[in-house]
N, C-alpha and C positions, 0 to 999 in steps of 0.2 A: 720502213719494214725492218724488223730485227731478226737476225738469225743467230742462234747460239753456236759458237764455233769450237768450244772446248770439247774435243772428241771424248775425253774421259767421262763426260756427262751423257754421252749418246746412249749408253746401255744402262744407265742408272735407273733404279726403280723408285717411284714415289707412290706406293699403293694408298697412302693416306688420303689423297685427294679423290682418287677413284672410289675408295670405300665410302667416303663421306657423301659423294654424289649418289651412289647406289643405295645407301641407307635413307637418304632423303626421298628418293624415288619410291622406295617401298613404304616408308613411314607415312607419306602423304598420298599414297595411291595414285601417283602421277601417270604411270604407264601400265597398260594391260597387254597381254600377249596378242600379237597381230596388229598392234597400233601402227598407223602411218603418222609420221611426225614431220612437220615443216619447221626447220631450224632457221631462226633469224641470224644471219651471219654478216657481220660487218668487216671481219678480218682482224679485229682487235683480239687481245689475249683471251677475254672471257668467251666470246663466241667461237673462237678457234678451239679452245679447250673443250667447250661444250660439244662441238662437232666431233672431235676425236673421241670423247668419252661415249657419246651415243653410238658412234660407229663401232666402238669396242663392245657395246652391249646389244648390237643388232641381232646376233644369233641367239643370245640368251632369252630375249623377249620377242624374237621373230618380228623385228621392226622393218618397216619400209621408210627410208629417210629421203627427205627433200630439203633443199636449201632455198633461202630467199635473200637476195642482196639488193639494196637500194643505193645507187650512186647518186649522192646529193648534188653533184656538180659544184663542189666547193673546194676550198683550200688550194686554189690555183692548180687544179688537176690532181691533187693528192687523193681525193675520193675516187677518182678513176683508177689510180694505181691500186688502191685497196680493193676495188671491184675486180680488177684483173687478178689479184692475188686469190680472192675468193673463188673465181672461176677455176684457177689452177688447182686449188685445194679440193674442190668438189669433183673435178675431173680425175684427180689422183685417187679419191675415195669412192669413185663411181656413184656419186650422189647427184640426182637430177637437180639442176639449179634454175630457179626463176630469177632473172636479173633485170633490173629496170634502171634507166637514167632519167631523173626528174630534177628540174631546177627548183629545189626545195625552198630557197630564199624567195623566189618569185611566187611560189605557191603560198608561202606564209604571208607575204605582203598582201596578196589578193584576199586572204581570209582574215587579215588583221591579227595575226598570231605572232608571238615571239618565235624565233628560229627553233629553240629547243622544244617548246610546246608543240609547234606546228610539225616539226620533223617526227616527233613521237606519235602524234595523232595520225599523220599520213602513213607512217610505217605500220602502225597497228591496223589501220583500215585495209591496207594492201594485203597484209598477212591474213586477215579475216576473209577477204574476198577470194584470194587464191585458195585457201583451205576449203572454202565452201564450194568453189567451182570444181575442184578436183577431189572432193570428198575425203580430205585429209582430216584425220580424227583429232590430232593434237598440234599445238603450236608451241615450240620450245624457245624461250628467250633466256638471255645470259645473266640475269640479275644474281649477284652473289651476296654473301653476308655483309660485306662492307657497304654495298649499295643499300642494304636494309638499314644499317646503322645511320647512313647519311640521310635517308628518307625520314627516319625517326626524328633526327635532330632538326631537319628542315621543318617538319610539321610541328614539332614542339615549339620552335621559335615563332612560327606563324600563328600558332594556337590551334590545338586539336584535342579531341576527346579520345576515349579508349579505342574507338574504331580506327581513327587515324594513326594513333600511336602503336597499334598492333602490327604495323609494318606492312611490307609488301606481301601479298598473299602468295603462298607457295603454289596454289592452284586457283585459277580464276576462270571458270567455264572450261573451255578447251585449251586455255593458255597454261602451260606448266613452266616452272622455274627450278630445274634440277640442281642449280648451283646455289640455291638460297641459303644453305648452311655451310657452304665452302668459302673460305676466306680468299681475298685477292692474293695474299702472299703464298698460299698453298697452290693456287692456280699458276702463279709465275714460277714457283719452284718446280712444278710438274713439267711445264713447258721447257724449262732449262734442263731438267734431268733427261728429258726425251729429245732434246735438240730440235724442238719444233719451232718453225718460223711463225711469226705473227706480225701484224701491222701496228704502228704506233701513231695515234692521233695526237699531235702536239697541242691541239687546242684544249685537251683535257688538263694541261698544266697551266693554262691561263686562268687567272682568277676573276674573269669577267662575270661568269654565271654564279648564281647562288650556290648550286651544288658543288662546283669546283672550289669555292671559298670554304665551304664546310669540309670538303675532303682534304684540301691541301693546307689549310690554315687552322681551322677550329679543332678538328680531331687530333692532329699531332700536338697542338698546344695543350689540350686537356690531358692527353696521355703522358706528356713529358712533365707537366707541372702539377697535376692533381692526382691521377690514378692510373698506374701502368696497365691494369687489367680493365680499363674503361670499356673496351670493345666487348669483352665477354659479359660485362655487367649489363650493357645496353641490350645485347642479344637475349639475356635472361629476362630482362624487363619486357621485351617484345613478346617473348614466348608466354609470359604470365598474362599480359594484356590481350594477346590473341585468344588464349583459352577463355578468359573472362568475356571477351567480346562475342565469342561463339555461343557461350551460355546466354548472354543477354539478347543476342539476336534471336535465338530460338524462343526465349521467353516472350519477347515483344511480338514476334511473329505469331505465336500461338494466341496471345492476348488480342492482337489485331483481328485474327480469324474469328475470335469469339464475339467481338463487339461491332465489327464493320460489315458492310455489305459491298460486294464487288460485282462489276459487270464486265464481261469479256467482249472483245471484238467479234464481228460476225463469223470470222474464220476460227474463232476460239483460241487463237495463238497468243493474245496479249490482253492484259487488263486495261480498260480504258476509263473506268470510273470507280471511285471509292467514296462511300458515304460513312462518316464516322460520327457517332453521337458524342457531343462535347462533354457531358457530365462525367462519364467514366474516365475520360482523358484527364480532366481537371482534378479528379480524385486521386490520380497517380502522382508519384514524385516527379519533379522537373526532369530528372534523368530519363525516366521512362517516357514522359511526354515527348521529349526530343526524339527518342528512338521510335516511338509510335509514328510520329509525323514523318521521319526520314524513311521508315519502313514502308509506309503507304506510298510515298513518292517513288521509292525504288520499285514498288510493284508496277507502277504505271510506266516509269521511264526505263526500267531495266538496269539502271545504274544510278549513281549519285555524283557523277563527275562534275556536273555543272551546278550542283546545289551547294551553297555555302552556309556557314553558321548563321549569317545574316538572314538567309532565306528561311531557315528553320525557326529562328527567333521571330521572324515576321508572322509566321503561322501561329506561333504561341501567343503573340500579341493579339492576333485575330480571335483566339479563343477567349481572351479576357475582355474584349470589347463589349460594352453594355449593349444588350439587345434592345432595339427600339423599332422593330418592324422593318428596318431598312437592311438591304443586302450589303454585305461588306466583303471585299475580295482582294486577292493578291495574284500576281502573275510572276512567279519566280523566274521562269524562263519562257521562251516564246510558245512552247507547245503545252504548257501546264498552267491551268488556272485553279486556284484554291478559293472557295467561297464559304462564307458562313451564312446559313439560311435556316431559320426556325430551329435553333438548337443543334444543328448538325454542321459538320465540315464536309464540304463536297470537293473532291479532287477530280478534275476532268482533263483528259487527253484531248486537246483541241484539234489534233490531227484526225481524230475519229469522232468529232462532234456530231456529224450527220447520222451516226449509228445509235445515238442516245435518244431516250424518250423526249417528246416535244417539250414537256415542262422543264427538263434540265437544259435543253437547248435554249429555251427562252431566257432562263436565268443567266446562262453563260453569255448570250449575245446582248443582253440588256445593258451591260456595262455597269460601272460603279455608281451608286448613289452616295455612298460614303466610303472614303478610303481610310486606311490606317496610317497614321503618321509614324514613319520608321526612323525619324531623325535621332531618336534615343539610341539607335543601334550604330550610329556612325562612329568611326574611329577618329584618332587624333590627326593633326596636321603632319605632313611629311615634307621634308626639304628635298627638292629635285637636284640631283647631281648634274651639273652643267658639263657636257662633254663625256657622256657615258649613259648607262642604263640605270633607272631607278624602278624598283619593284613596288607597285602600288597594291599591297596585299589586300586591302579592304575592297578594292574595285576589281580584283582578279585581272589586273592589267600590268603591263610594263610600259614605261615611257622612255624613249630614246631621245637624247638631246645633244645638240652640237652647235657651236658657234662658227659661222662662215662669213666671209666677206660678201657684201652685196654684189650681185651680178646683174648689170643693167639689161642683159639679154634674156633674163629669165622672167617669166610671167608668174609672179607669186600668187596671183589671184586664182590660179588653177589648182591650188592645194586641195587634196582630198579631205573629207570630213575628219579623218583621223590625224591630219597634219595641221600644224600651225606655223606660219612664218611671222616672226615678231621683230620689230625694230628694237634691238638690244639697248640702244642708246636711250630709249624711253622707259627702260625697266629699272626698278630700284631693287637690286638683289637684297636678300636671297629670294629665289622662286620656290614657292611651296604649293602643296596641293591638299585639298580636303573636299568633303561633301558640302553642298550648299547649306546656307543658314537663313533663317528669317531675317529680313532686312537687307539681304545682299542686293546690291545694285551695281550695274555696269553700263557701259555705252556700247551696245551691239554694233558691230561694223555695218555701216550703211543704214542704220536706223534713224540717224539724225538727232539723237539725244539719248539721255539716260533712261533706264528702265529697271524696275524691280526684277530680279531673277525669277521670282515666282510667276510674274506676269509673262516673262519671256517663255517660260516653260508652258504656260497655258496657251499662249499664242502659237507655240510650236507643236501643240497637241501631245506633250509628253505626259503620260499617265502618272498619277501621284506615286504609285509604287515603284516607278523607275527612276524618279528624280534623285534619290539618295545614291544611286549607282553611277551618277555622272560626275566625273572628277572636275573640280573647279581649281584652276591654276591662278595664283595671285602673287604679287610682290609685296614689298613693305607698305605700299600705299593703296593698291587697287587690284581688282580682278583683271587678269590679262587674257584668259582663254577659258571658255566653258567647253570642256573637252568634247570632241567629236561634233561640236556645234558651231560656235562663233567666237572670234577673237574680239577684243575690245578695240573700239575705234581709235583710242589714244595711243595704241602701240602698232598701228598699221604701218606697212612699208611705204615710204615715199621716195621721191627723187633725192632726198638728202640723207637717206639711210646709208650708214657705212657698214655696220655689223648686224648680222641677222641671227636671232636665236631660232633654231629649228627644233620643233617638238613633234614627236610622232607616237601615237598610242598603239599598242598591240595587246590583244587578248591573250591570256596565258593558257 
């Protein structure tokens, strides 16, 4: 926890930060008179600043404020100290606080998620649940303009279009981001001027995670060596791309309304089926095709969080498949099936399949007669960092690896599907990862011989459209692990094993 002790700053004024936040609230229409707002408060400088600013605006906007704090049970008790600070802050400002203690690392392991992605998902779901339960109209989170720059660069490095590069949305449903145009340096200056306490999470200074490396290494390097006003230039680009994205979203949404047919659930609350004629989609530019497909998916799913460029490209490939009377389909995620039937693309919410007409149900339940080969969409090979984390961007996963001494008391056969324990003495570094290829062959553990990977997938009943999403780990000579499935017999643990390579996959 940090407290500013310079008494000369205690009465200093920094209206710039307050004014910037108020302008953003008004410009983006974030708050209406009489709103109730649930503030996500970690105790860090951003959320502490946000809490004080909204507290100062409560009379002007007639606001009812609530707070939410999640103690992750991490950092050797550090998160508990942060939670205690938040309780004290809310008590001082007379803000009702919803506070929870959850073992987030355990929760992430159960869901096979990385810690950062899992913590973000858990926190968002709890904020949504609490706001719904208590009829709270808005959820305020503390993303600032520096977070927006970091997100832009992360997406640029990973590969993104105008939608992704348009940055963090100032308003997303009931979620508002009042600090989205306020810089981190202005926030810190405000807290110093006011002598306001806040907590410091030292893990933000560690360059283990991608965002931290962008924040602590890449941005300072660019600013110092290339362009001093780099931050303002990126924010200007984000604003331009956001305006263009809004226009293109509206254009494609109207076009989709004109050409597609939609079916709603029985309660009328959600769209569960979209039928799109292929001809007008193919007559559009590739850019509009991508947006039409993603817009249709968004109508059904309500979001595009789990949809990747590979998924969109898969549907575009489906459009170009030669028609021959056979149904062709993809299943980008568990609940969504996309099929090409008689000149139309059909998108189906499988969770509501029973509500659809019998003909559509029969198509969806029939399964594929011909799949689409997506191997052309695979990315390049990637070397796995031994003793750390490697982000597998094309698979939307993270692999954690470490070398440990063999423990005779541990039963390595009880590894989860997402784990692999490998005799490192039988590995020929480096270890790399890629998608499967024609001709791949390995010795599945316990199979008693070699097998083509394609046959292994068939025997394991892995659908054609899912195979490109399975990471294949290999060394300089052989495949060593088919991710989430089976290791190679040749690298199994034996009584002579001395060093073990531990690999574990997490979804992002």
